[in-house]
Each structure stands twice: as C-alpha cells, then as structure tokens.
C-alpha positions in Angstrom: -41.3 33.3 -1.7 -38.5 34.2 0.7 -35.7 31.9 1.7 -32.6 32.1 3.9 -29.1 32.0 2.5 -25.5 32.7 3.4 -24.5 35.9 1.5 -20.9 37.0 0.9 -20.8 40.7 0.4 -18.0 43.0 -0.6 -17.5 46.3 1.3 -14.5 48.4 0.5 -12.5 45.3 -0.5 -13.5 43.5 2.7 -15.7 40.4 2.5 -18.4 39.7 5.0 -20.5 36.6 5.4 -24.0 36.9 6.9 -27.3 34.9 6.9 -29.9 36.9 5.1 -33.4 36.5 3.6 -33.7 36.4 -0.1 -36.5 35.9 -2.6 -36.5 33.1 -5.2 -36.9 35.8 -7.8 -33.2 36.7 -7.0 -32.1 33.3 -8.3 -30.8 32.9 -11.8 -33.2 32.2 -14.7 -32.5 28.5 -15.0 -35.1 25.8 -15.6 -35.2 23.8 -12.4 -35.9 25.0 -8.8 -34.7 22.8 -6.0 -35.5 23.0 -2.3 -32.1 22.2 -0.7 -32.2 19.7 2.2 -28.4 19.3 2.6 -25.2 20.8 1.5 -21.5 20.4 2.5 -18.5 22.6 3.0 -15.5 22.4 0.7 -12.3 24.4 0.5 -13.5 26.0 -2.7 -16.6 27.3 -0.9 -14.4 28.9 1.7 -12.4 30.6 -1.0 -15.6 31.9 -2.6 -16.8 33.1 0.8 -13.5 34.9 1.4 -13.6 36.9 -1.8 -11.3 34.9 -4.0 -12.0 36.3 -7.5 -10.4 33.3 -9.1 -13.5 31.3 -7.8 -16.2 33.9 -7.8 -16.1 37.1 -9.9 -19.1 39.1 -8.6 -20.6 39.8 -5.2 -22.9 39.6 -3.3 -23.0 35.9 -3.8 -24.1 32.6 -2.2 -21.4 29.9 -2.3 -21.9 26.2 -2.0 -20.7 23.8 -4.8 -22.8 21.0 -3.4 -26.6 20.5 -2.9 -29.0 17.7 -2.4 -32.7 18.2 -2.3 -36.1 17.9 -3.9 -37.3 19.4 -7.2 -40.1 21.9 -6.6 -40.5 23.3 -10.2 -39.0 22.5 -13.6 -39.7 23.6 -17.2 -37.3 20.9 -18.4 -38.2 17.4 -19.6 -35.9 15.2 -17.6 -37.1 15.6 -14.0 -40.4 16.2 -12.3 -41.5 17.8 -9.0 -40.8 15.6 -6.0 -37.6 14.0 -7.5 -34.8 13.7 -5.0 -31.6 15.0 -6.7 -27.9 15.8 -6.3 -26.1 18.8 -7.8 -22.3 19.2 -7.6 -19.9 21.4 -9.4 -20.2 23.1 -12.8 -20.8 26.8 -12.1 -23.0 26.3 -9.0 -21.5 28.1 -6.0 -18.9 29.8 -8.1 -20.9 32.4 -10.1 -24.3 30.8 -9.9 -26.0 31.0 -6.4 -25.1 27.8 -4.7 -26.1 25.3 -2.0 -25.6 27.6 1.0 -29.2 28.8 0.5 -32.5 27.0 1.1 -33.2 27.1 -2.7 -31.2 26.8 -5.9 -32.2 27.2 -9.5 -30.0 25.4 -12.0 -30.0 23.8 -15.5 -31.3 20.3 -15.6 -28.0 19.3 -17.3 -26.2 19.7 -13.9 -28.6 17.4 -12.0 -28.2 13.8 -11.1 -31.2 11.8 -9.8 -30.4 10.3 -6.4 -29.8 6.5 -6.6 -32.4 4.5 -4.6 -29.9 3.0 -2.2 -28.4 6.3 -1.1 -30.2 8.9 1.1 -30.0 12.6 0.5 -28.1 13.0 3.7 -25.6 10.3 2.7 -25.0 12.0 -0.6 -23.9 15.2 1.2 -21.6 13.1 3.5 -19.8 12.4 0.2 -20.4 15.7 -1.6 -17.8 17.1 -4.1 -15.0 15.7 -1.8 -16.4 12.2 -2.1 -17.2 12.6 -5.8 -13.5 13.7 -6.4 -12.2 10.7 -4.4 -14.5 8.4 -6.5 -13.3 10.0 -9.8 -9.7 9.4 -8.7 -10.4 5.8 -7.8 -12.3 5.2 -11.1 -9.3 6.4 -13.0 -6.9 4.2 -11.1 -9.1 1.1 -11.4 -9.5 1.7 -15.1 -5.7 1.8 -15.4 -5.7 -1.7 -13.9 -4.6 -1.0 -10.3 -5.4 -4.0 -8.0 -4.8 -4.6 -4.3 -2.3 -7.4 -5.0 -0.1 -4.8 -6.9 1.1 -3.4 -3.6 0.7 -0.5 -1.2 -1.1 2.7 -2.2 -1.1 6.1 -0.6 -3.5 8.9 0.2 -2.1 12.4 0.9 -4.0 15.2 2.6 -5.8 12.4 4.3 -7.6 14.3 7.1 -9.3 16.5 4.5 -12.7 15.6 2.9 -11.2 14.0 -0.3 -8.5 12.2 1.7 -10.8 10.6 4.3 -13.2 9.3 1.7 -10.3 8.1 -0.6 -8.9 6.2 2.4 -12.3 4.6 3.2 -12.8 3.6 -0.5 -9.4 2.1 -0.9 -10.0 0.1 2.3 -13.4 -1.0 1.2 -11.9 -2.5 -2.0 -9.1 -4.3 -0.1 -6.1 -2.1 -0.6 -3.2 -1.7 1.9 -3.1 2.1 2.5 -0.5 4.5 3.7 -2.0 7.7 5.0 0.2 10.9 4.6 -0.7 13.7 7.0 0.7 16.7 8.9 -1.7 16.0 11.7 0.0 13.0 13.5 -2.3 13.5 16.5 -5.0 12.0 14.2 -3.1 8.7 13.7 -5.6 6.6 15.7 -8.5 8.2 13.9 -7.0 7.4 10.5 -6.1 3.8 11.5 -9.7 3.3 12.6 -10.8 4.4 9.1 -8.5 1.8 7.5 -5.0 3.2 7.2 -2.4 0.4 7.6 0.3 3.0 8.4 0.5 6.8 8.9 3.5 8.8 7.9 4.5 12.4 8.5 4.1 14.6 5.4 7.2 16.5 6.5 9.3 13.6 5.4 8.1 14.3 1.8 7.5 18.0 1.9 11.1 18.7 0.8 13.0 19.6 -2.4 13.3 16.5 -4.6 15.0 13.9 -2.5 16.2 11.9 -5.5 15.0 11.6 -9.1 14.4 7.9 -8.7 13.7 6.8 -5.2 13.0 3.3 -3.7 9.8 1.9 -5.3 7.2 1.8 -2.5 3.7 2.5 -4.0 1.8 0.9 -6.8 -0.5 4.0 -6.9 -2.2 6.6 -4.9 -4.5 9.6 -4.6 -2.8 12.9 -4.0 -4.9 15.8 -2.7 -1.9 18.1 -1.9 0.4 18.6 -4.9 3.7 20.5 -4.6 6.8 18.9 -3.2 4.9 16.1 -1.6 3.6 14.9 -5.0 7.0 15.5 -6.6 8.6 13.0 -4.2 5.7 10.5 -4.3 6.1 10.4 -8.1 9.6 9.2 -7.6 8.6 6.6 -5.0 6.4 4.5 -7.3 6.8 1.0 -8.6 6.7 -0.3 -12.2 3.5 0.8 -14.1 2.1 2.6 -11.1 -0.6 5.3 -11.4 -1.3 8.4 -9.3 -4.5 10.5 -9.5 -3.9 14.1 -8.6 -6.7 16.4 -7.4 -5.3 19.1 -5.1 -2.9 22.0 -4.9 -2.7 23.1 -1.2 1.0 22.1 -1.2 1.8 24.4 -4.1 0.9 25.2 -7.8 4.2 24.0 -9.3 5.5 20.5 -9.7 9.3 20.2 -9.8 9.9 16.4 -10.2 11.8 13.9 -12.3 11.0 12.4 -15.7 12.7 9.2 -14.7 9.6 7.5 -13.1 7.7 8.2 -16.3 10.2 6.8 -18.8 11.9 4.1 -16.7 8.9 2.8 -14.7 6.0 3.7 -16.9 4.3 5.9 -14.3 0.9 7.4 -15.2 -0.2 10.7 -13.6 -3.9 11.5 -13.9 -5.4 14.9 -13.3 -8.9 15.0 -11.8 -11.4 17.8 -12.2 -14.7 16.9 -10.6 -16.5 20.2 -11.2 -16.6 19.8 -15.0 -16.8 16.0 -15.2 -19.3 14.7 -17.7 -22.7 14.2 -16.1 -22.8 10.5 -17.2 -19.5 10.0 -15.3 -21.0 11.7 -12.2 -24.0 9.4 -12.4 -21.7 6.4 -12.5 -19.9 7.5 -9.4 -23.1 8.2 -7.5 -24.4 4.8 -8.6 -21.2 3.2 -7.3 -21.6 5.0 -3.9 -25.0 3.3 -3.6 -23.8 -0.2 -4.5 -20.3 -1.7 -4.8 -18.6 1.3 -3.2 -21.2 1.9 -0.5 -19.7 3.0 2.8 -22.0 2.0 5.6 -20.1 4.1 8.1 -20.0 7.3 5.9 -22.1 9.2 8.5 -19.8 8.4 11.5 -17.3 11.2 10.7 -19.6 13.9 9.6 -20.2 17.1 11.6 -23.7 18.3 11.1 -24.3 22.1 11.4 -27.1 24.6 10.7 -26.9 27.4 8.2 -26.3 29.9 11.1 -23.1 27.9 12.2 -21.6 28.0 8.7 -19.6 31.3 8.9 -17.6 29.9 11.8 -16.9 26.7 10.0 -15.7 28.7 6.9 -13.2 30.4 9.1 -12.0 27.1 10.5 -11.4 25.5 7.1 -9.5 28.6 5.9 -7.2 28.3 8.9 -6.5 24.6 8.2 -8.3 23.5 11.3 -11.0 21.3 9.8 -10.9 17.5 10.2 -13.2 15.5 8.1 -16.5 16.6 6.5 -19.0 19.3 7.4 -22.7 18.8 6.3 -25.2 21.7 6.4 -28.7 20.5 7.4 -31.7 22.6 6.5 -35.0 22.4 8.3 
C-alpha cells in the first residue's frame, strides 16, 4: 500500500525536502501500524529536515516527532485496530520514520491511548511542545509551587512550548511574566494570559549580578544561555525553574548563590524519553484539570504539501505559535 510522506534526502552534502510516495513496506519492522491523521511541527523536526546529524543519522528520512491517528494493524497485546492513539518522542522522527508521513510503524511501548475528552486534532495542538510544557508544570507543582507564592515567568514565550506554558500557568491561576524578543506580539501574549511582557534583551547579557532582586517564585525556561543564567539569580526563596530549551546557548554561566542562599531548584526536562506512564498522566491532565478550551485558536493548520515552507520559516526564527499538519 502506497502513502505520501515528506522525505529529507542528502545529495552531495545538501539536504532536500520533497513530498514523495512510499510503500508501507518501507516502514520499520515494528509491531503497530498507525494511520496518521494529524502531526505537528517542532524545532527538532526542522533540524532533522535540514540534515542535522545530531538528530538524524541516516538519510533519506521522514521527520516528525509527533503523530496522532488510528491503529490499523498490530501484533502487540495492548491496543487493537480502530484505537485512537498519540505518539510523541522516543526515536520516532529521529531515526525511525516519523509523523510527516501518512503512516507510521512503531513499538506499542511508545503509544498512548487518546483520552476520551480530548480529540485527535486537539492532541496535536499540544504535541511535543505541549507535552514538554506539561512536564515542566508537573515538576514545578510537585515541588510545591502555588499561585500565592508570587509571580512566575515563561521565556521563549512565542514558541510552541512557551505559548502552552503561558496558557497552562494562567489556567491554574498564576501571575505570569512573558519574556520575548518579539515585542510586537505583546497584545497577543496578554490575550493568552500574560500579566506583563518584558524584552528578553534585558536578560540576554553577561551575568548582571550573582544575586539579583528576588522577583520570581518559579518559571519555565525554553531558551537557556544568558537569559536562564540571569533568571536563576532573580528568584525568590525556595523557587523552582524547569528548563527545557537551548536556543539561547548550550552553556550556563551563572552563580551558585541562588542555590545555596535561596534554596533554588533547577529541573531539567526531557520530554522525548519520559516514562510512558508519565506521558499518559500529562495527556490525561490535558483532557481534564488542565484542559485548554481555546487550544485550537492559535493553531495554523497546513497540508503535507505546505510543510517544507513552514520548516524554512521555523529555521529562520519566524514562526509564531503552533503548526498542525492535517492529513486527508
């Protein structure tokens, strides 16, 4: 059976993206075949589609670390044909053909059954970005963070993780500062729930001071680098930060003072390799206590044929919000 997919091919060290026909016999020999109904675009997908060997080793390849669809066949004992399911992370879209194709074939251990009060399309409005934001929030809440503790921040707030983190914080009653380099999006961010919006350039500096004025009781950082270094030093007593991004840089040159004088906790979040039971918990929350009724309002729906242009856009830093791929 043939299907359509985005294929990233290498030609003399140049990487080309095209929509091609494949056959399901080209898929890996895993136990569960899923017809993909929706996927979403993440920065990691764009890296894979541009030939980043740190993400994908071998080409030709189909990126796509997210997929939501319907099981067509399975030799496993957990799911059955017709089940609506979600797959995010693990090796899918990295070195296993991913959600930028109309079919995927993955191990049952990577699959979450879609909660009843969440549609397949809504699940890909969240995608890995939403899952990552949810994992960050889960870690902060488990630490004991509460709205009455004080202001929280979200950095990289116009990206996929940042937007959903902002919406989740607001849903749970927090006062949120949005940190962004796109100040023309201030009204958009305030409509999503930001109480204030500040310019990231005020933080994207060499360490301002090893112990700065305590402003934040916690936050979600999707940037890293100098911005995170200064945010660490701007936290209050027993604050907590969840870190999940590195677009601001791979190194972290900060101060030990907030950790030993204020008891700061810094949590690293890796959504791809999270335990499947933890992923199930987050998806269950998205269908119940963390349900965002307006999750679809800021999603751009595209077809598979439009995907190469959107990949170029995200690589150039021009994407605002989430992009969802809709299959026929």
